[in-house]
N, C-alpha and C positions, 0 to 999 in steps of 0.2 A: 444570791442577794438580790433582794427587790429594789428596784429603782423607784426613786419618788416620780410622781406623776409630772410629766413635762407640761409647762404653761400651754394654754391654748395659742394657737398661731391667730395674731391680730390681723386686721385688713392690710396694714402696711407690709406684711410680709408677702401676701399674694401679689401686692403691687410691685415689690421688689422682683419677684419672680418673672413677672410680665414684661418687665422693661430690660433692655440689655445692659449688661454690666461691662465695668471698663476693660476686662480681660476677655470678653467673647470675641472669638476668631483671631486671638493674638496668635502671631507667628512665633514659634519656638524653635526656630532655625537657628543655625550658628551665630553667636554674636558674642561681643567683648564681654568677658568674665568667664566665658566657658573654659573647660580644661581641654586641652589639645590631646589629640591622639598620638599614640607612640607609632607613627607612620613607619612602613617598611622601606627605608631609604638606604642607599649605598653610597659610597665614595666612588670617584670615577675609576678606582683601581677594583671596584666589585667588592669591597669589604662593607659588611653591615654597619650602619650607623643609626644611633639612637640619640634624641636630645635629652632622653632621661640618664644618659651614661654620666659617670662620675666627673669627666671632663668638660661636660657640657652643661649639667644641671647647675642652677644657682646663679645664671647669668641672663642678662637681657639679651635675646636673640632677635635678629631681623632677618626675615627670609624674602627673597624675591623668587617668586614660584612662576615658572614661565610653562604655558601649555605645550604639548608634544611637537606642535609645529612652530613654536616661537623661537626662533634661533637669532637673527640679527636684527630685530626691530630697533628703533631708536630708542625706544622705552628702556630696553636693557642697558643701552650705552648711557642713558641718563642716570639711571640708578648706580652703575658702575662709577660715574664721577662723584657719587655722594658716599661712596663706601667709606672714605676716610672720615667724613663728618659722623657717620654712625659709630665708627669705631671710637673716635674721640669722646663719646658720650658713654664709653663702656659697654657698647653692644657688640656681640659677635655676629658677623654678617655671613649668610649662606646664600648661594645662588643654586637654585634648585630647578632641575630641567627635567622633561618627560623622557628624554632619550639621551643615551650615553653618548652618542655621536655629537649631538648638540652641545654637550657639556664640554666634550675635549675640544671643541672650536673656539671656546671662549678664552680669552688671555688669563693667565693666572694673576692673583693679586695676593700679597702677603696679608691684606686685612680681611680677606674673605675666603671661605672654602667654596667648593662646588660639588654639589651632590646630585643624584638621580633618583627620580621618583619613578622607578622602573615599573611598578604596578598602577602607576596613576591615581593613588588613593589621596595624596595630598591636595593634588589638583582638583580631583572630583570633589572633595569636601568643601572647597571653596566655590565651587559651582561655575568656573569658567570654561570656555570652549578651547579647543586645541591651540588658538593662537591668542589666548588670553593671557594676562599678566596680572599677578596680584602681590601686594606687599603685606607681610604680616609681621607683626611685633608681638613676641612671646615674653611675658613676665618671667622672672626666675623662678617662679612655682609652677611654670608650664601652663598658665592661663593665658588666654588671649588678652592683649592690651590693645590691639589695633588691627583691623581687618579692612583693607583697601583692594577691592577687586574692579577690574576692568576687563571687558571682552576684547577692546580694541587698542588702548594706549596704556601708557603707565599711570597708574593713581598718583594722587597727589603726595609727593614725597615729603612736602613741607609739613603735613599732618603727622606722618610717622616720625619725622625728626622732633616735632613737638612733643610726642609721646615719649620718645627715648629720653628728651631733656627732662621730662617730669619724673621718669623713673630713675634717671641718673640722680636727681637731687634727693628722691625717696631713700637711696641707698648710700647716703652718706655716712661715712665711718662715725659710729659713736661709741664711747666707752660706757658700757651698762654697768649698773649696780643691781642689788637685789629687787626682783620683781616677781608679781604673781605668774604662775604657769597659764598664761592666756594666749590664744591663737588669734589673729587678725587676717581676714580674707577679703581683699579689696574686690570691689565691683561685682558683689554677688547680686546687687540690682543697679540697675542704670538710673540717673537723675529722673528720666520720664518715667519709669517704672515706679520709683519712690513716690511721684506725683499721684500716680494712679492708685497706689495702695492707700494713701491718705484720702483720695477720692472715696475709696470703698468705705473707710471709716466714717466720712463725713456724711455720705449719701445712702448707705445701705445699713439694714438692720437696725433701724431706730427703734428697738424694743429693749427696755432696760429690764433685765430678769433679776429677780431677788433670789439669790442662791450663794452658797458658801464655796462651791466647787463648779468647776466648767462642766455644762451638760452637753456631752457628746452625742447625744440622740434627739436633740431638739429638731434637727433637719433644716434649719434656716439660720442666717445671720442674726446675731443679737448682740447685746451689750450687757455689761455686769461691772458693778463697782469692786474694786479690790482693795479692802482696808487693810493692808499688810502693816502690822504693829500699829494700827489705828490711823494710818494716814488716811487723808480725803482728797487727794489730788490725782487719783489714778481711776481711769475707766478703761476696761478692755472690751475690745469688739472680737468676737469670735466668728469665723467664717466657714461656712459650708457651701457656698455657692460653687458649683463645679468648675466653672471655668477659672475662677480666682484660684481654687485649691490646685488644680492641674498646673497653673502657672507657677505658683509658689513652690509647690514640690519639685517641679522641673528644675527652678533655679537652686533649690537647696542641695541638689545633687553636686553642685560645686563646693558647699560646705562639706557634704559627706566624705567626698574624695579628700579633702585636705585633713579631715579627723582621722581618716584612715591611714593617712601617710604620717602625720604628727604624733599620733597616740596608738597607733596599731590597733584601732577598734571599729569595727563595721557597725555603722548606724542603719537599722532597717525600719524604725517606727518613731513617729512623732506624736506628742499629745496633740489634742486639738489647738491649731495655730490660731494665733492672735495678734491683734495690734493694739498696744497700750497707749494711751494718751495720758500725759502728765501735764496738769495746768493749776497754776494757782499756789496757795500756801500749802505745804505738806501737812502739817499737823501730825498728831501721834507722837511716836518715839523714835529718835533718830539714832538707829544701830541697824545693822545688817541681819542676814537670815541665810540659811543654806537651803537648797532647792530639793534636797533628797530625804528630808524629815518624813516621818509616817504622817499620811499613808502613801509617800511618794518616793519610796526606797527604789523603785525602778529606774528612776531619773539617773542618766550617766552624765549628760552634757547639757548645758544651757546655751542658747544662741540669742543673741540680741543684735538687731540690725535698725541703727537709726535711720530715719526716713527724711529727716529735715533738719540736719545738725546746724546748718546756716541760719536758721530761723529761731533759735532759743539760745539761752544762756543757762550755765548750770547744768543739771541733769546727768554729771558724770557717773561713772561707775567707778567704786573703790573697794578694795579688799583689804580689811583692816589688819588682817593676820601677817600681811606681807609689807605694811607700811601705809603711807597716805598718797600713794600714786593715784592721780585721777585719770581716767580714761574717757575719751570723748570722740569715738571714730567718725570718720566722715561718712556722710549719708551713703548707703548702699554697702558699706563695708560690714562683713559678718565678724562677729566678737564672740568667740566661744570659750567657755571655760567649765571646768569640772562642777557638777551639782553638789559636790561636798564643800566647796570653798564657801566661806562666810563673804558675803558681798552685800553692797548697799547701792540702791539707786538715789542719788543726791537730789535735793530739790531743785525744781527748775525755777531759776530766779528772774527770768524774762521770756517772753513768748509761751509757745506751747511745743512740747516734744511729742512727737509720733515715732514709735519704735516697734517693729515687728519681733515677735518672741516665740520661741519654741524650746520645748524640751525634748531632748532626743535620747535614744536607747536602742539596744540591740537585743541579742538572744543571751547574753551573759552580763 
């Protein structure tokens, strides 16, 4: 199949390439939102322990991780005094030591368990030394919600308690009615990363290409209007800048793992990644569409991540076949649904909506 000729690269593209982008040199190390490993831990009796086991998964977990030489530091005692406070917020508490002998010396507490990181993999993943202490908060889906590392003393417990309080509120019991089969993944991007992605839209790729489909061989960031059902409020920014792509694809591993768990489907590919900007009157026709219509039958899942929910009104997603529920996820939250679902992005009634979009698929 012959490809249409790509537009010539204007001078602004060369200028983009010459100056550093927002994600040049970004640290892709362990951070909040990452999926935690299944570390090889044991109980003090020597039995294998996994946070993914049926009796553990689905709960908020708080871990005090002590280096191999950390035994009687005041920080451990300070943490132990707060165990009841964590437990009152619905968190299960674990004290994790690098040596079984150290674990045996700690007094038992009915609100906490004692584990052994006998291979040191958990401590190593956090990067602290043999006397270091870390407090880790894990979401019920086994993603990091808080990471507080110290090489010399106990990290701030107040911050960890605040995270647990927020998670406790999120998990309030609710009676559910019919709703579309959608998946929400918190903290795919941090607030700072959302702002950086908006900066990419506002400062890079200021080339408006006239096309009906994304051009994946253009070789540089560019923008294109997307007149879905005649709407006039949407412009998409397609990015190819290597540092930005590497960063976004790294973060989207958080989404891919949840899709594999929730839908038993392995994502291996993404269409050209984009940021959509919705602003002003919508125009056109107000009804939804499906993302897997020809020539896009390969699409399996759509991903939408609002980058600035706090700065606009309206702009909800709805799924008419399942009712009139309106979804407006917090900034940085991944929102995933099947490409076969009829859906509609509602008009933004105030402000400007920025949202990262991806169409995901695999080998089947």
